C-alpha positions, 0 to 999 in steps of 0.5 A, spaced: 500 500 500 502 507 498 500 513 501 502 521 500 508 522 505 505 528 508 501 534 507 503 539 502 502 546 499 499 548 492 500 555 490 495 558 485 498 560 478 493 566 478 494 570 484 499 566 488 495 564 494 498 558 497 493 553 500 495 547 505 493 540 502 492 535 508 494 528 505 490 524 509 484 527 506 486 525 499 482 520 495 485 515 491 484 510 485 488 503 484 490 500 477 493 493 477 497 491 470 500 484 469 508 485 468 514 480 467 515 480 474 508 480 477 503 485 478 504 493 478 500 497 482 498 504 480 496 509 486 493 515 483 491 520 489 487 526 486 485 532 489 481 539 487 481 545 491 478 552 490 483 558 491 481 562 496 484 568 493 481 568 486 476 563 486 480 559 480 480 551 481 486 547 482 487 540 481 493 535 482 495 528 481 500 524 485 502 517 483 505 512 486 507 505 483 509 498 486 513 494 482 513 488 483 507 488 488 510 490 495 516 494 492 516 501 491 518 503 484 517 510 483 512 516 484 510 523 480 505 528 480 502 534 476 498 540 478 494 544 473 492 551 475 497 551 480 504 549 483 507 545 488 511 549 493 514 542 495 513 536 491 509 531 494 511 524 494 507 517 494 511 512 499 510 505 501 506 504 507 508 498 510 503 495 515 505 489 519 500 486 524 502 484 532 504 477 530 509 479 525 512 484 529 513 479 535 516 474 530 521 478 527 523 481 534 524 474 536 528 472 530 532 478 531 533 476 538 536 469 537 540 471 531 547 471 531 551 475 526 558 474 524 563 479 522 567 475 517 568 469 522 572 474 526 567 476 531 560 474 534 555 479 535 549 478 539 544 483 541 541 483 549 534 482 550 532 489 550 536 490 543 540 496 547 547 494 547 551 489 543 556 484 546 562 482 542 566 476 543 573 476 540 575 469 537 582 466 538 584 469 531 583 476 534 587 475 540 593 473 537 593 479 533 594 483 539 
């Protein structure tokens, strides 16, 4: 799933009035296309505002693409009747359930990482510090 990264501003081309657009209030459509590595999913966030300065209409689209499904591919946007003050970006919105997070943490907690066979690094239960055990090869280098 994708979302617009945050609120953004649109500046009217007619009068220069700047309007805040809240990303959470945007509607979107999705389209799915079959490609060689699986599905490509397009998210099209659309909006339209009436300039408070001159009452002209400004419309905009922010598009994000997942390809393959679950991986960010790219994002683009366009604005008619105005300009983005800072271009908004569509980004991945990964949502994990509680079970997934617990399972991933347990895997992390129990995993031992090695540094080229010279050191073994393991995290304590809080994940706040790491313990390093030196191997005989390290001790002999000193």
